[in-house]
N, C-alpha and C positions, 0 to 999 in steps of 0.2 A: 428541392431540391435532395430531401432525408432519403434515402434509400430505403428501404423494408430489409434488403438483408446483403452483407458485405459481401464482394464479390469471392472465390476463392483463394487464397493467398498462394504466391507464386514466390521462388526461390532463385534469384540472379546472383549466382557467388559473384560477377565480377562487379554488379552492382554494389554490394555489398563491402566488396573489397574497394569501392571508390568511392562510398560514402560514409559507409559504417566506422565512422570516427568516436568520437567520446562527447559525449552531450548531460545534460539534466534530463532525470525522470519525471518530471512537472508533479508530481504530488500535487505541486502548488505551484501558483504563478502570482508574483515574484517567489523565486525559488530560494530558500532556506537560507542558502549562505548570501542573500540579500537582507535576513534580517542585521540588526545591529541593537546597540545594549543603549542609545538612546531612545529607544522604548522602554517604557517601563511598569510596572504593576500600576500605577496612577491611569494611563493609559488605556488598559484593559480594564478596569475598574468601570472608565468612561463608557467603554463599549459594553460594559454587560448591563448598565443602567439605561442604554438607549434600549437593547434587546429588551429590558422591561413592557418596553410600549408595542412590543410584536412577537405577542404570546400565541398567536394563533400560526404563526411561521413554523415551517419544519425544525426541528431539532435533533442534532444527533451526541451521544458521548462517547469519550474513549477514557479508556483506563490501560495507564503503563504499570504495569509489575515486573520491577527488575531482575529479580531474584533467579539464577538458576542454581541447581544442585549439583549439576559441574558446568565446567565451560567447554564448547564446543571450537574448537580454535578457529574455524575458520568465519566465526560470526563478526559483523561490524553494528551488532544492535546495541544500544544502552543496555549494559548486564552488570551484575553483580553475582560472582562467585561465593557460595555460601552452603553449607552442608546444617548450619544452624534456623531450624524452623521456626523458632521465636521472632526469629528477624521479622517476618511478616504482622507478627502484632502491629510495634509501634507505627509499623508503614500504613496497616490499615485507618491506623488513629489518623494520622497526618492525612489521607485520601478524605475521610470523613469532614475532617476540620475544613480542605479545600474546599468538599460539596458545600458545607454550611457558609462559609464567605461566597462562594458564588450563589447559592439560592438565596441568599442575603440582599444580592444586587439586581436580581433579576427577579424573584418574586417564587414563589409554588406555582403548580400546575401546567407548564408549559408542556406540550405535547412533545414526545420525543419517539421516531422513527427507525432509533440507530444506535447500538451499542456496540462496541467491539473491545474486547479485552486482548491487549497485545504483551510481548516483552521485549526480554525476559523470557520469563513462563509463568506464564498466570497462574498455571493449576499448581504453582509454588502453593500458594495461597492455600490452606486447610476448606473443606466444602461451607462448616462453619462461618468465615470467615466471609468466602464469598455469597454465601447465602446475606447476610449482614449487610454487606455492601449492597449487594442487590436491592434486598428491603428498605435500604433508605435510599435508594434510585426510585424507587416505585413511590414512596412517601414523597418525593421532592416533584415529580414528574407524574402527566400523563400517558403514560406505555400505552404507543399502536398494539392493537390485537396481534397476537401471534401470526394469524396468517399476512398481516399489513407488516409487521417492522422486522428490520432482520438486528437480528439479536448473536452476536457471534463470538467466538473464543479461540483463539492458539492454543494448543496444548501440544506438550510434548508425550507421545505417546508411550513413554518408559513412566511417568508418573501418574498415568492414569489407566483402569482397567474397566470392562465394562459397567459394573456397576457404579461405576464412580460418572459416568459417561448420562449413565440415569439420572443421577442428581444433578447435572449440569442442566439436561434437559427438564426436569423437573421444577431446577430454578429460571425457568424460561429462554434457556442459551436455542438456538434454532437451527445454525448453522455452526461449523468445527472444522478447523485447521490444522491440519497435521502436519509436524514439521518430519521430512522423510530426505531429504537430498542424494542418497545413494545406497542403495540394497546391498552394494556391495560390500563384504566384510572386510578385505583388505583397505578399501578408501574408507570406511568407518575407522577403524582403527588409528588411518593416519590421520583424522582429522579431532580424534576424541568424541567420537559417537559411535559405541556401539549399540543396535537397537536391530536385533535380531525381525528378518523379514516377513517370519508368523504374525509376530508382535502387533506388526502394522498394521496388517491384511485381516489379524481377527480385529482391533477397533475398527476399521471402517465399518464389516460385517454388523459390529455391537452401536455404533452411529445410527446405522438404517435401522436397527433392528430396536433402536431405544425411538424413532423418530425424529433423528436431525431432518432439515428440508436439505438441507447440502452441504458436501464433506468436501472439501478442498485438500490436496496434497502439495507439499512443498518440494521441488528438486533442486540440485544445483548443479551446473555443469563446471569443467574446471578447476576439478580438486585434485589435490594428491594423488596418485597409483588410478586414478582414471583412463581411460584406452574408449577409443570409439566403441570397441565391442563391450567390454563390461557395461560401458552407461547405457547402450544398445539395448544389452538386459533388462537394466532396471527401469526404464522408459516401459518397455512390453511388459514386465510385471507390472507395472503400473495404471498401466492401461488393461490389465487381467482384473485387477480389484476395480475398477470401476468407478473411480471418485470423479465426483461432479463435476470439479473444476481441478485444473492443475497450473503450477506457478511454475516457470521454469526462468531460474535465476542465473547469471554470471557469475561467477566467482572473481572477484577484484582481490586482488594481494596486493596489500599495502600493509606488510608491516611497521614501518615508521609511523603509521597510526592508531591500527590495531597491535598493541601488544600481545594478546592469546596468536596472533598470525605467527609469531616469529617462531611456535612451535613447529610451523609447518616447512617441509624441508623442500626447499624452490627446486632441486632437482628431480623433484619427482613430482612439480605439476605440469599437464601435459604442454604439448606446443600448439602454438597457435594455430596450426591448420587442423590439429587434432581437435581443439574446440570446438573448432568451425564446421567440423565432419560432427561432431554433438550435438552440437545445435541444429544442422540441417534435417540431421536425420530423426530427431526429434520429433519435429516439424512437422516431418513429412507421416512419422508415423502417428501422431495424433491426430493429424488430418483426417490419415486413414481409419481410422479407428472412431472418427465422423465429432471429433472435438474442432470447436471454431476457434480461430484466432482473436481474443477481442482487440490483441492490441498490449503494447509492452513486452511483457512477458507472461502473458495471460490464456489461458484457453478454456473451454467451457463448453458440454456438452449441449446440442442444439435444444434441446429441452430444458437445459439450466432457464432461472431466472434471467440470470446478467446475459445471455444469449436472446432471449428473448427481447430481453429492455434496450441490446441495441440494434435488432432489427425495427423496432417501434421508435427510436428515438429519442430513449429515454435515459440510455446509458450515463453516467457519471463518475466521476474520480474526487477521491479525499485523501487526506495521507495516509489512507488503512488501503487504498487501491480503488478496484472497481464496485459501484453500489449500483443497483439497479433501478434506485431513485435516490434522487435530492436530498440528505440530510440536512439540508441548509445550513444554520448555522452550526458549529461543530462546538460543544466545552469539551476541554481537554484537562483530565486529571492526572498527577503522580509528576516522578520526577522525570524530565525531559519533554514532558509531553506539548503538544504544539494545538493551541487553538486555534477557531478561525471564527469568529465573530461580527457582524455587520461586514463594516470596510479593514478590521485589523487583523494580521496573525500575531498572536501569543506563545511564549516558547515558554515551560517551565526551566528551574533550575537544574543542569545537568547532572550536578552532584549531589547527593544523597541528604550529605552534614547541612548544603544551604539550601533544600529544600524542605529541610524539616528546621533552618533558621526561619526560615521567613514565614512558618504559619506558627512561630510561637510567638511571632512579634505580631500576627493576626491582620497579615496582608498576604494578600495572591504569591505564588512562588514562582513570576513572572521575571526571565532572564534577560531576556531580547523578545524582539518582534521587530511589526514594519504597520505601518498605515498603507493604504491602496490609495492610490487616487482615481479620475475617471480614465484616465490612459491604462492603467492598470487593470482595471474593471474590463476592457473592450480586448485588450490586450489575453485575459487570461478565459472570457467566452471562447474566443477564437481558438486560442491552445486547446482548452480543454474540448472541443468540437472534433480537433483535427484527431486527438488524442481516444476519443469514444466514438466517435463515429466516421472516423477515414474523410471528412469533409469538413468546408467552412460554407456554409449557405449567406452569400450576400444579403437576400430578404433575410433572413432570420437574424442577421448579425442588425441590419437596421432595425425591427423593431423590438429587440432589444434594447438597445445601443442609442438608436438615433443617427448610424454612421452610413454614410456610402464606405464600403467594404472595401472596394475596387481603387476608391481613389485613396483612402486614409493608408493604406496598406502596398501603396504603389511601389513603394522602395522594395519591397518585402518581398511582393509578386516579382520583384527583378533578379532577387536575389535568387529566388526558386527556379530561374531560367534554366540551370543546367538539370536538374531533376526533370524538368518537362521536357528534356531536349532530348533523358534518358529515358522517357517514358515510365517512368516512377509517379507522377505527376500531372495532371489535368487542370489546366488556369482558361474559366472561359465565363461567359457575362452572368453565370447564375455563381460564381463560386470557386472553390477549390476543391480538388477531390483527389484523393492519394490512391493508385491506381492498385493494383493486384502487386503487380512486380515492387513497389513502392512501400508497401506496408509494412515490411518490415523496418522502414527506415522512417517510419511517421515520428520517430523524435529527433532527426534532423531535418523534416517539414515544419514541426513546431517550432524549433529554433530560429526559425526564419520570422517570427513573430516576437522573440526572445528579446525587447529592446534592453536588458538590462546584459546582456552577453556583452563580453567587451571589454565592461566597464568593471573597473575597479577589482576585488579578489573573488576568487573561485575556491571551491574546498579544497583543504590541504590533501593534497594527492591526485587534484583534478577530476575531474567528473567518471564515470562510469563508462564501458562501453556500449554505443549503439545497437549494433549486431556482429 
């Protein structure tokens, strides 16, 4: 049943109003709000030791660098604002120590096909420190060739120039993601992120000149001082710059949870109808310009690896978003980073001192996690298939997990009846298909398969809006 190409996206405002509530983003299943402190570093130790016997299975790496020279007021990431460059040196030593502990458990030489630096601001680290860290990775693991691996880094354009981009490319990075959010100077001032448009566009061009295989740009709608007209200009300017991928995020104003957001004037936030207009017009402009909707918040050119992977049924998701092939297990290093190894998810300490203290005691800095059972794996496959391919093929699920999907999910299919009646979803003997009118509601479809929803706590402040 897997399609060769997703059908064109359709926007139905009435449908979005009816079903576009709040829900998980499904970067994992079970979602991170189900992790618990009863899962300890010893559980992660055992998962890593079991990984030692799966040397030929794919492996990915994630590194979290929390430092930022200035704090953007909208940001909900785990970050530390500091102008003290010297803070990166002890952090580097801690990450290297964590790498040593991981390597001691799984052994050297595992094949790595995916590496991602996130933050914070990864480029807060000087080039020499990044080179040392990447060199340590290459000593510990067998990296796939440049043409086969995905090696990406998030950058703040205010911290990088063309010369530094060339250094990053020489270090093996082949994909780069630029934080932009909005080109309008008044919006930038309102969120404490002054970033001239000319600087960003020049950096996109420099990334191409340096040989990066893919350039992503992040935008956010719903920020203070934004209007439908001003955000349309940002979208048009982004399209004109020609990035390969665009992420379009919805700003969630949760000042009780994220202290920097208290600096934002709530009176300057756009209304819900205006935010809906921003989103819908952005989607139309992206599609008119040839960007395909991958799912969730992401768009890519038709010739981009992610779009090709979706057409070929190879698109996958992990904690860093969409990937063109499965990274298999994911080793995550750094404060707050989340690993996925075998049947466990393990999250590191969220507070820097706690992270340092654990490593000083020669133990992995795990603060919480979860072990997946067979039912979790079945539902994880179902949700990932919907999120990546807009369909769930019963034959595919039977081959992977040995279950009759139509019987196994009888209750879940009944819960989808309103979306079926609305023309957003089709259910037949082959499986479940999210139709063009329902693709912006794919998270709502996935939620029907989430066994944990309604059981116990959910994130402080609630989930983000679906659409």
